[in-house]
MINU-485434 format. One record per residue (C-alpha): residue number from 1; chain; x, y, z. Coordinates in steps of 0.5 Angstrom, whole numbers, plus 500, padded with zeros to 3 digits. Layout:
residues N
+-----+--------+-----+-----+-----+
| num | chaine |  px |  py |  pz |
+-----+--------+-----+-----+-----+
| NUM |      A |   X |   Y |   Z |
...
+-----+--------+-----+-----+-----+
//
This chain:
residues 324
+-----+--------+-----+-----+-----+
| num | chaine |  px |  py |  pz |
+-----+--------+-----+-----+-----+
|   1 |      A | 740 | 027 | 341 |
|   2 |      A | 746 | 029 | 344 |
|   3 |      A | 744 | 036 | 343 |
|   4 |      A | 737 | 035 | 346 |
|   5 |      A | 741 | 032 | 352 |
|   6 |      A | 745 | 038 | 352 |
|   7 |      A | 739 | 043 | 353 |
|   8 |      A | 735 | 038 | 358 |
|   9 |      A | 741 | 038 | 362 |
|  10 |      A | 741 | 046 | 362 |
|  11 |      A | 734 | 047 | 364 |
|  12 |      A | 735 | 042 | 370 |
|  13 |      A | 741 | 046 | 372 |
|  14 |      A | 737 | 053 | 371 |
|  15 |      A | 732 | 050 | 375 |
|  16 |      A | 736 | 048 | 380 |
|  17 |      A | 741 | 054 | 380 |
|  18 |      A | 740 | 060 | 385 |
|  19 |      A | 735 | 065 | 384 |
|  20 |      A | 740 | 070 | 380 |
|  21 |      A | 742 | 064 | 375 |
|  22 |      A | 734 | 063 | 374 |
|  23 |      A | 734 | 070 | 372 |
|  24 |      A | 739 | 070 | 367 |
|  25 |      A | 738 | 064 | 364 |
|  26 |      A | 730 | 063 | 365 |
|  27 |      A | 728 | 070 | 365 |
|  28 |      A | 725 | 069 | 373 |
|  29 |      A | 724 | 074 | 377 |
|  30 |      A | 724 | 075 | 385 |
|  31 |      A | 725 | 067 | 385 |
|  32 |      A | 719 | 065 | 381 |
|  33 |      A | 718 | 063 | 374 |
|  34 |      A | 711 | 065 | 371 |
|  35 |      A | 709 | 063 | 364 |
|  36 |      A | 704 | 063 | 360 |
|  37 |      A | 702 | 058 | 354 |
|  38 |      A | 700 | 061 | 347 |
|  39 |      A | 695 | 057 | 343 |
|  40 |      A | 691 | 057 | 336 |
|  41 |      A | 684 | 056 | 336 |
|  42 |      A | 678 | 056 | 330 |
|  43 |      A | 673 | 061 | 331 |
|  44 |      A | 668 | 059 | 336 |
|  45 |      A | 672 | 053 | 338 |
|  46 |      A | 673 | 053 | 346 |
|  47 |      A | 680 | 053 | 349 |
|  48 |      A | 684 | 054 | 355 |
|  49 |      A | 688 | 060 | 357 |
|  50 |      A | 694 | 057 | 361 |
|  51 |      A | 699 | 060 | 366 |
|  52 |      A | 704 | 057 | 370 |
|  53 |      A | 707 | 059 | 377 |
|  54 |      A | 714 | 055 | 379 |
|  55 |      A | 718 | 058 | 385 |
|  56 |      A | 724 | 056 | 389 |
|  57 |      A | 731 | 053 | 387 |
|  58 |      A | 728 | 048 | 384 |
|  59 |      A | 723 | 051 | 381 |
|  60 |      A | 717 | 047 | 384 |
|  61 |      A | 710 | 048 | 382 |
|  62 |      A | 706 | 053 | 386 |
|  63 |      A | 699 | 051 | 388 |
|  64 |      A | 694 | 056 | 391 |
|  65 |      A | 695 | 062 | 388 |
|  66 |      A | 690 | 066 | 384 |
|  67 |      A | 691 | 068 | 377 |
|  68 |      A | 687 | 074 | 374 |
|  69 |      A | 686 | 074 | 366 |
|  70 |      A | 684 | 080 | 363 |
|  71 |      A | 684 | 083 | 356 |
|  72 |      A | 685 | 090 | 353 |
|  73 |      A | 685 | 092 | 361 |
|  74 |      A | 678 | 088 | 362 |
|  75 |      A | 677 | 083 | 367 |
|  76 |      A | 675 | 076 | 364 |
|  77 |      A | 676 | 070 | 369 |
|  78 |      A | 680 | 068 | 375 |
|  79 |      A | 683 | 061 | 377 |
|  80 |      A | 687 | 058 | 382 |
|  81 |      A | 694 | 054 | 381 |
|  82 |      A | 692 | 047 | 381 |
|  83 |      A | 697 | 042 | 384 |
|  84 |      A | 701 | 043 | 378 |
|  85 |      A | 702 | 050 | 378 |
|  86 |      A | 697 | 051 | 373 |
|  87 |      A | 691 | 056 | 373 |
|  88 |      A | 687 | 055 | 367 |
|  89 |      A | 680 | 058 | 364 |
|  90 |      A | 676 | 057 | 358 |
|  91 |      A | 675 | 062 | 352 |
|  92 |      A | 672 | 061 | 345 |
|  93 |      A | 674 | 066 | 340 |
|  94 |      A | 668 | 069 | 337 |
|  95 |      A | 671 | 070 | 330 |
|  96 |      A | 678 | 071 | 327 |
|  97 |      A | 683 | 075 | 330 |
|  98 |      A | 689 | 075 | 335 |
|  99 |      A | 687 | 075 | 342 |
| 100 |      A | 692 | 077 | 347 |
| 101 |      A | 690 | 076 | 354 |
| 102 |      A | 694 | 079 | 361 |
| 103 |      A | 695 | 074 | 366 |
| 104 |      A | 697 | 077 | 373 |
| 105 |      A | 698 | 074 | 380 |
| 106 |      A | 694 | 077 | 386 |
| 107 |      A | 699 | 079 | 391 |
| 108 |      A | 696 | 074 | 397 |
| 109 |      A | 701 | 069 | 399 |
| 110 |      A | 707 | 073 | 396 |
| 111 |      A | 712 | 076 | 401 |
| 112 |      A | 714 | 081 | 397 |
| 113 |      A | 711 | 084 | 390 |
| 114 |      A | 708 | 078 | 385 |
| 115 |      A | 712 | 076 | 379 |
| 116 |      A | 710 | 081 | 373 |
| 117 |      A | 704 | 079 | 369 |
| 118 |      A | 705 | 075 | 363 |
| 119 |      A | 701 | 075 | 356 |
| 120 |      A | 698 | 069 | 353 |
| 121 |      A | 697 | 070 | 345 |
| 122 |      A | 691 | 066 | 342 |
| 123 |      A | 691 | 066 | 335 |
| 124 |      A | 685 | 065 | 332 |
| 125 |      A | 683 | 063 | 324 |
| 126 |      A | 679 | 060 | 320 |
| 127 |      A | 680 | 052 | 318 |
| 128 |      A | 683 | 054 | 311 |
| 129 |      A | 688 | 060 | 313 |
| 130 |      A | 695 | 059 | 310 |
| 131 |      A | 700 | 058 | 316 |
| 132 |      A | 707 | 059 | 317 |
| 133 |      A | 710 | 055 | 322 |
| 134 |      A | 718 | 057 | 324 |
| 135 |      A | 723 | 054 | 328 |
| 136 |      A | 727 | 058 | 332 |
| 137 |      A | 735 | 056 | 333 |
| 138 |      A | 739 | 056 | 327 |
| 139 |      A | 733 | 058 | 323 |
| 140 |      A | 731 | 065 | 326 |
| 141 |      A | 736 | 065 | 331 |
| 142 |      A | 743 | 065 | 327 |
| 143 |      A | 747 | 061 | 333 |
| 144 |      A | 745 | 055 | 337 |
| 145 |      A | 741 | 055 | 344 |
| 146 |      A | 747 | 056 | 349 |
| 147 |      A | 748 | 063 | 345 |
| 148 |      A | 740 | 065 | 347 |
| 149 |      A | 741 | 063 | 354 |
| 150 |      A | 748 | 067 | 356 |
| 151 |      A | 749 | 071 | 350 |
| 152 |      A | 746 | 076 | 345 |
| 153 |      A | 744 | 072 | 339 |
| 154 |      A | 743 | 075 | 333 |
| 155 |      A | 738 | 074 | 328 |
| 156 |      A | 739 | 070 | 321 |
| 157 |      A | 740 | 075 | 316 |
| 158 |      A | 734 | 078 | 312 |
| 159 |      A | 729 | 073 | 317 |
| 160 |      A | 726 | 079 | 320 |
| 161 |      A | 724 | 083 | 314 |
| 162 |      A | 722 | 077 | 310 |
| 163 |      A | 718 | 074 | 316 |
| 164 |      A | 714 | 081 | 316 |
| 165 |      A | 713 | 080 | 309 |
| 166 |      A | 710 | 073 | 310 |
| 167 |      A | 706 | 075 | 316 |
| 168 |      A | 702 | 079 | 311 |
| 169 |      A | 699 | 073 | 308 |
| 170 |      A | 700 | 067 | 313 |
| 171 |      A | 699 | 067 | 320 |
| 172 |      A | 705 | 066 | 324 |
| 173 |      A | 706 | 060 | 329 |
| 174 |      A | 713 | 059 | 332 |
| 175 |      A | 714 | 051 | 334 |
| 176 |      A | 720 | 050 | 338 |
| 177 |      A | 723 | 044 | 341 |
| 178 |      A | 726 | 048 | 347 |
| 179 |      A | 723 | 046 | 354 |
| 180 |      A | 717 | 051 | 356 |
| 181 |      A | 722 | 053 | 362 |
| 182 |      A | 725 | 058 | 356 |
| 183 |      A | 719 | 061 | 354 |
| 184 |      A | 720 | 068 | 357 |
| 185 |      A | 727 | 068 | 354 |
| 186 |      A | 724 | 066 | 347 |
| 187 |      A | 718 | 071 | 347 |
| 188 |      A | 723 | 076 | 349 |
| 189 |      A | 728 | 075 | 344 |
| 190 |      A | 722 | 075 | 338 |
| 191 |      A | 719 | 081 | 341 |
| 192 |      A | 726 | 085 | 341 |
| 193 |      A | 728 | 083 | 334 |
| 194 |      A | 722 | 085 | 331 |
| 195 |      A | 719 | 079 | 329 |
| 196 |      A | 711 | 079 | 327 |
| 197 |      A | 707 | 076 | 333 |
| 198 |      A | 704 | 069 | 333 |
| 199 |      A | 704 | 064 | 339 |
| 200 |      A | 710 | 061 | 341 |
| 201 |      A | 709 | 053 | 342 |
| 202 |      A | 714 | 050 | 346 |
| 203 |      A | 715 | 043 | 349 |
| 204 |      A | 713 | 040 | 355 |
| 205 |      A | 718 | 035 | 359 |
| 206 |      A | 715 | 029 | 356 |
| 207 |      A | 715 | 032 | 349 |
| 208 |      A | 722 | 034 | 350 |
| 209 |      A | 724 | 027 | 352 |
| 210 |      A | 721 | 025 | 345 |
| 211 |      A | 726 | 028 | 341 |
| 212 |      A | 725 | 034 | 336 |
| 213 |      A | 722 | 030 | 330 |
| 214 |      A | 717 | 026 | 334 |
| 215 |      A | 715 | 033 | 338 |
| 216 |      A | 714 | 037 | 332 |
| 217 |      A | 710 | 031 | 328 |
| 218 |      A | 705 | 030 | 334 |
| 219 |      A | 704 | 038 | 335 |
| 220 |      A | 703 | 038 | 327 |
| 221 |      A | 699 | 033 | 326 |
| 222 |      A | 694 | 036 | 332 |
| 223 |      A | 694 | 043 | 328 |
| 224 |      A | 693 | 040 | 321 |
| 225 |      A | 687 | 036 | 324 |
| 226 |      A | 684 | 043 | 325 |
| 227 |      A | 687 | 047 | 320 |
| 228 |      A | 687 | 045 | 313 |
| 229 |      A | 689 | 051 | 309 |
| 230 |      A | 696 | 052 | 305 |
| 231 |      A | 702 | 051 | 310 |
| 232 |      A | 709 | 053 | 310 |
| 233 |      A | 714 | 050 | 315 |
| 234 |      A | 722 | 053 | 316 |
| 235 |      A | 727 | 049 | 320 |
| 236 |      A | 734 | 047 | 320 |
| 237 |      A | 734 | 040 | 322 |
| 238 |      A | 732 | 034 | 317 |
| 239 |      A | 727 | 031 | 322 |
| 240 |      A | 723 | 037 | 322 |
| 241 |      A | 723 | 038 | 315 |
| 242 |      A | 721 | 031 | 314 |
| 243 |      A | 715 | 032 | 320 |
| 244 |      A | 713 | 038 | 316 |
| 245 |      A | 713 | 034 | 310 |
| 246 |      A | 709 | 028 | 312 |
| 247 |      A | 704 | 033 | 315 |
| 248 |      A | 702 | 036 | 309 |
| 249 |      A | 706 | 042 | 310 |
| 250 |      A | 711 | 045 | 304 |
| 251 |      A | 718 | 044 | 308 |
| 252 |      A | 724 | 049 | 307 |
| 253 |      A | 731 | 046 | 310 |
| 254 |      A | 735 | 052 | 311 |
| 255 |      A | 742 | 051 | 312 |
| 256 |      A | 748 | 056 | 314 |
| 257 |      A | 754 | 055 | 310 |
| 258 |      A | 760 | 052 | 314 |
| 259 |      A | 766 | 054 | 311 |
| 260 |      A | 771 | 050 | 315 |
| 261 |      A | 766 | 043 | 314 |
| 262 |      A | 771 | 037 | 311 |
| 263 |      A | 769 | 033 | 305 |
| 264 |      A | 766 | 027 | 310 |
| 265 |      A | 761 | 032 | 313 |
| 266 |      A | 759 | 035 | 307 |
| 267 |      A | 758 | 028 | 304 |
| 268 |      A | 754 | 026 | 311 |
| 269 |      A | 750 | 032 | 310 |
| 270 |      A | 748 | 031 | 303 |
| 271 |      A | 746 | 024 | 305 |
| 272 |      A | 742 | 027 | 310 |
| 273 |      A | 738 | 032 | 305 |
| 274 |      A | 738 | 025 | 300 |
| 275 |      A | 733 | 022 | 305 |
| 276 |      A | 728 | 027 | 305 |
| 277 |      A | 722 | 028 | 301 |
| 278 |      A | 722 | 030 | 294 |
| 279 |      A | 718 | 036 | 295 |
| 280 |      A | 723 | 039 | 300 |
| 281 |      A | 726 | 045 | 298 |
| 282 |      A | 733 | 047 | 301 |
| 283 |      A | 736 | 054 | 301 |
| 284 |      A | 742 | 057 | 304 |
| 285 |      A | 738 | 064 | 306 |
| 286 |      A | 732 | 067 | 308 |
| 287 |      A | 731 | 071 | 301 |
| 288 |      A | 731 | 065 | 298 |
| 289 |      A | 725 | 063 | 301 |
| 290 |      A | 722 | 069 | 299 |
| 291 |      A | 723 | 068 | 292 |
| 292 |      A | 720 | 061 | 293 |
| 293 |      A | 714 | 064 | 296 |
| 294 |      A | 712 | 070 | 292 |
| 295 |      A | 716 | 069 | 286 |
| 296 |      A | 715 | 062 | 284 |
| 297 |      A | 723 | 060 | 285 |
| 298 |      A | 725 | 053 | 286 |
| 299 |      A | 730 | 050 | 290 |
| 300 |      A | 730 | 043 | 290 |
| 301 |      A | 734 | 039 | 294 |
| 302 |      A | 738 | 035 | 289 |
| 303 |      A | 741 | 042 | 287 |
| 304 |      A | 744 | 043 | 294 |
| 305 |      A | 745 | 036 | 295 |
| 306 |      A | 749 | 036 | 288 |
| 307 |      A | 753 | 042 | 290 |
| 308 |      A | 755 | 039 | 297 |
| 309 |      A | 758 | 033 | 294 |
| 310 |      A | 762 | 037 | 288 |
| 311 |      A | 765 | 041 | 294 |
| 312 |      A | 767 | 035 | 297 |
| 313 |      A | 770 | 032 | 291 |
| 314 |      A | 774 | 038 | 291 |
| 315 |      A | 777 | 038 | 298 |
| 316 |      A | 778 | 030 | 297 |
| 317 |      A | 782 | 032 | 290 |
| 318 |      A | 786 | 038 | 294 |
| 319 |      A | 788 | 033 | 300 |
| 320 |      A | 790 | 028 | 295 |
| 321 |      A | 794 | 032 | 290 |
| 322 |      A | 801 | 031 | 290 |
| 323 |      A | 806 | 036 | 294 |
| 324 |      A | 810 | 041 | 290 |
+-----+--------+-----+-----+-----+
//
């Protein structure tokens, strides 16, 4: 919960900061933040394509601007941003595929050039299509979210290669608890690192305040009502992996080794792992996920838990050894 509060504080400060800070922290441009909400759909299912315009030092919602949606350079529909700064148009994909729409703003009402266009990624698959649901921070991103904001974060070792192989079988869905203010940064990082294309689903303020586990449980429950095939979930938090398991996904908990962790921290982590459902698999590297999915390898939670407790006992024994 402390981490969630920290991220929310950063989001508020970023929105309240001047235009220069918004550009750096959020990917805003010229005092405006123009974002799009990715989505999933079944063939023939009508969904809304949404774009959101905010502006000013507090990034207030901007009503009354015209957003044009096009696909493949061909105009589709236009809509005006409402009181919440959102423009939405309906679309029913005729069949499975990846549908990429471009949302761009009419220049009317802007003192200079409007913000750059943004893409809306719509993933359409049949109900029984296999899905891969993946978290971002400390799952694909090797570091925490703070590094994403102001640094140049590295991907988890082998994650790009393994994700590309998985994408050959599974439709990829990126599900993160990050607030939607950070959509541009999140999508840009995935694209720059070479991860496979897929919708990036972020939380709104209400979803963020629920906490990561509750937000993801709700998002996954909606997803599983419509997509019922095999599904795999990968994340670094106990609550996220439990949400995967509760919604019928195969859950992988990926844990980065902390060589400096003391015995108490190791035991606490072992206790947390023990609380997971018995079907959870716990890994330390993306190659192990690859082995589990494609080679039938198994990484039961009990094995990882026992290793942690064994390491804790070794540290305690060393601490209690008589000095020579």
